[in-house]
N, C-alpha and C positions, 0 to 999 in steps of 0.2 A: 404270378410267379415270385413277386418280391417277398411275400410272406413266407413262402416255401423256401426261398433262398436264405433268408435270415434264420430259418429253423435249422439249417445245416451249417451255420457260420463257423461253429467250433470245428466241424469236420473239415471245412475248407482250409481253415488256418492250420490244422494239424497236417493236412496233406501238403500244403505249401512248405511248412517247416521241415517235414520229412524229406522233401525233394531238395530244399535249400541246404540241408545238412550234408547231403551227398551229391554235390554237383558233378556233372560230366561234360566234357567238351564235345563239340560237334561230331556226329557219327560214332560216338562212343557211349551213347545214352542207354546202355544195356540195363542198368539197374532201374533207371527212371522208367523205361519202357515196361519193365517188369511190374513196377508199382502201378502204372497205368492199367496194364492188362488185368492184373489181379483185382483191382478196384472195379473195373468195368464188369468183369464176370460176377463178382460178388453183388453188384448192383442189379444183375439180371440182364445186362447187355451181353448176349451170347454170340452175336455175330461180330467177331473181332478178327482182324487180320494183323499179323505182326511181321516185322522185317520189311515193311514197305519203305522204299527209298533208303534202305540201309537199316536203320534202327527205328523207323517210324511205326506208328500204330494207327489203324483205321477201324472205327466202329460204326455200326449201322443200326439205326432205330427207325421203325415205321413199317409202312406197307411195302410190298414188293414192287408196286407200280406207282406211277405218278411222278410229279416233279421232285427234284432233290435239292436241298440246301446243305452246304457244307459249312462247318465251323472249324477254324484252325487255331491251334495253340502251338507255340514252339517250346522245345524241351531243353535246349543246350545251354551251357554256362560259358564263362569266359576265363582265359588264363590270367587271373588276377588273384593275388593273395589277400584274403579278407581281413579287414581291420575294424569290424563293427563291434566286437565283444558281445554279440548277441548270444543268448543261451543255445541257440540252434545254428550257430555260425558253421561255416564249412569245415568239414573234417578231412577234406581232400586238399593237401598242400598245393598252393599255387593255382587252385581252381575255385571260382566263386560264381554264384548266381548274382551278377551285378547289373542285370537289365530287366528283371521281373519275369523271366520266362517260367520260374518256379510257380509264381502266382497265376500266370496264364494257364499252365497245365492243370493246376488245382481247380481253377474256375471251370475249365472245360470238363473236368471230371464231375464237378457239381452240376453242370448242364446235363451231362449224361444221366445223372440220378434223377433230376427233375423231369426230363423228357421221357425217360423210361416209365416213370410213374404215370405221367400224363397219357402216354400211349396205351398203357394197360387199362387205365380208367376210362379213356375216351377213344377207344380204337375206331369206333364208327365215324368219328369226326376227322380222322387223319386221312388225307387224300394224297399224301406224298411221303417223302423220306428225309431223314436227317443223317448226314454223314459227318462223323467227328474225326478230325485230322490232328493227330499228335505228331508234330513234325520235328525231325532232327535238324541240327546244324543251320540255324538261321544266320549265325554270325560269320560263316565263312564257307569256302569251297573245298571239295576234296581234290585229290590228285588228278581227277578227270574233268575238273572245272564245273562240277555240280554242287549247288547249294542244296540244303534240305528240301526246299520247295521244288526245285527242278528235278531232284531225284524222285520225289514222291509223284510229281506229274508224270515222269517217265515210266513209273510203275503203275500208272492208271488211276491214281487216287482221285483225280478230278473228272474222270470219264463219266459222262452223263450228268454232271452237276450243272444246275441252272443258275445258282447263285452261291457265292462264298463270302463269309463274313468273319471278322476277327476284331479283337481289341488289343490295345497296348497300354499298360499302366504308364503313368508319367509322374515321376517323383518330384518334378519341378512345378507342378500346377496344383491348385487347391483340391483337396480330397473330395471326391464325389461329383466333380464337374466333368461332363462329357463333352469332348471337343470333336467337331465335325468339319470336314472340308470336302467339297465336291471337286471332281476332276483331278488334275495333277496335284497330289497332296504331299508326297515325299519325293526327294530328288533321285535322279540316277546317280550312281556313285562309281567312279573309276579311279584308278591310281596309276602312277607311272614311275619308272626309273629312267634316268637320263644321264649321259656322260658327255662331257666336253673334253676333247682330246687335243693335245698340242705336243711340242717337243720337250718342254721343261729344260732344266739345266741348273747351273750354279747360280745362287742368289747374287753373287758378285758380278756376274756377266749376263744380265737378262737380255741384252741385245743379241746374244748369240743363239737364242732359242725363241720359242713362242710360249707365252705365259697364259695358261687356261684360266687362271684367277683374274687376270686383266680382262679376258674375254667375258668372264662371268658378269662384270659390271653392267654393260649395256644389255646383256641377255636378261639379267634379273629385272632391270627397269622395264623391258619389253614384256616379260611374262606378267609382271604385276599390273601392267596397263591393259592387258587383254580384256578382263571383265568390264572395265570402265570406258575403254577407248575403242575396242574392236567389236564388242557385243552391244546390241541395242540396250539402252537403259530400261526398256520395258521388259526385258528378258532376264529373270533372276538366274544367276549362275555364280559359281565359285571356282577359282583356280588357286589353290593354296600350296605353298611349299612347306614340307615338314622336316626335310633333312638336306644339309649341304656338307659334304665331306671332301677334304683335299689335303694332301701333303702329310709329311711325317717329321720334318725338321725345319727349323727357322731359316736356314741358309740354302735350302733346296727348293727350286721352283718345280712343282709337280708336273707330271705329264698328263694328268687328267683331273677333272672335278666331277663329283657325283652329286646328283640332285634327285630328290623324290618328292612326290606331292599327291594331292587329291584333286579330282575334277568332278564338279557336280552341276546338274542342270535340271530344269523342269520340262525341257523340250528336246526331242531327239535331234532336230536340226541344229539347235544351239550346242548340244553335246558334240556333234560332229565338228562344228565350227571351232569349238574350244581346242579340240585335238589339232586341227589344221593350223590354228594360230600358235599353239605351243610349238609345233614343228617349225614354223616359220621363225619363231624367236630363237630356237636352237640353231637354225641354219645361219644365223649371224656369225657363228663361229667360223664358218667357211670363208666369209669375207675378211676375216682377221687372220687367216693362215692356219686355222685349226680344222676340227671336224666334230661330229657328234654322233651319238646313237640314242634312240628313243625306244624304250620298251613300254608298250601299252598293256595295262592290266584292266580289262573290262570287268565291271561289277554289275550290280543290280540295275535294272531299268527304272524309269519313273513309275511310281505307284499311282494308279488311276482309280479314284473312288467313283463308282457308278452313282449318278444322281438319284435314280429311283431307289436303289438299295439303301443309300444314305437316308432317304425319306422314311423307309421302313424303320431303320434304326432310331432315327430322331422321334418318330411317332411313338415307338415303344418307350423311349426315355421320357417323353412328354407325359404319356399316360401313367407310367409307373412312378416317376420321380418329380415331375413338375417342370415347367418351362425355365425356372431359375437354375436348373442344373445343366442347361444346354448352352454351349458357347461355340462360336465359329472362328476362334483365333487360329491363324494359320499354323500348320504343323512345323514348318521350317525346312532346313536343308538336310535333315537326317535321311536315312535310307533303310529299306526293309525288303527282304526277299519275298515277302507276301506279294510284292509287285508282279512276280512271275505268275502267281495264282490269278491276279486280276487281269493278266493278259490271256490266261487260258479260259477264264470264265468271268462273267460279270461279278464284281465284288466290291466290298468296301470295308475299311477298317476305321474304327474310331478310337480316340485317346481317352483314357479314364484317369482323371487327376487323382494322385495318390500320395501327395506330400504329407509327411507327418506334421502335426500342428505346432512343433516346437521352434519352427523358423530356421532350423539348421539345414543347410544345403547338402543334399545327398545326390549328386549327379549320377546319371546312368554311366556305366562302365568305369566307375570309381570304386576304390576299396572300402568306402563307407556307405555304399548304396543300400537303401532300405525303403520300404513303402509302408503306408498306413493300411494295415490288413483289414480294417473295417470296410474298405471299398469292395472287398471280394464278393460279398453277396449281391452288391449292385451290379457288377459286371456279369456275374453268373445269371442273374435275373434277366438282364437286357438281352443277352445272347439266347437264352432259353426261350423267352417270350417271343422274340423276333422269329425264331425258328418255328415255334408252335403256330404262330399266326400264318407263317408261310405254308406249312403243311395242311392247315385247316382252310386254306384259301382266303383267309381274311385279308391277306396282302396281295391277292391276285390283281386287284385294281385299287389304287390308293388315291383318294381325293387330294386336292391342293391342301398344303399344310399351312398352319398359322405361324410356323417357325421359319425364320430366314436362314 
């Protein structure tokens, strides 16, 4: 598959740039879905469902019976004004593909082309099906609390699926290196809004009221101590504050303080404990004559990579690209709504290093984000070949691997 993928490299780059030029926010990916659908039909993939999970597209390749492997790519962009000065920079003001979803979509279209050819040429060898999931809104939820993954699952996109795989480009790691992690690989992510209430009053007479800013001091100390003093050091987690707002004048003690932050963990029990400890910290306000309110905003769960499916992916990378392209560096505390798919079906995601070789940092979700497009045939080949080996039963039983 690697040779075939490099043969369509220019096509992959063109697709990515077309999508990058016209980014769309979550559940608004109408143009992108149109690009996807037209390309699939032109490629000969004629079993295509649109409007899945809102604006998602699902395509089917293979026999009508047998096991099914799904491959997922996300299509949405972010509310960021692009500052890359690329010739194909965003033409939609305030919206940018700043996380690589344009490349994910283009690579999955390349997978469709390669697998459709293989199915037509080797129909007798196919004992199963490939389902291609072009997902909306990975970056956020709709008004009903659905992300793109949960919306597609609710519409039956994973019904009957035996395994689901995906990749994510990584602009901060060397180009062409594939990163794998078994088990809990990306954190759960929640956020919160909190308010500390008191009486407030005149800055000249603080003794006549209750000062929520004074209460904030011990509460802050307690919050920041939670990960290191209330959670086991063996359990990775984060509780970070991003906003503190209070008051409007220098001589007026406010009657409330607003806090917001993020809560992340790799274990559901730790996730629950973080919430309990945060509430206990805020409850200190009551002992000082005030009160509090905590608003919990639950986000994505922990992403769990199935060890067996990771073995398939690593074997494919080993065979196509060599052992030197495999790394097991931990993914970190980021989050992905692909985690919902790995709850619904056994699945795994790997990271594909895509840093440009000039040494300039181009972080995800930044206005200068960009990737090395030369990795796109690599990602396309790994996904396509893993799926091909699945449907031809080469990955029905996998021997022990020489890769850690």
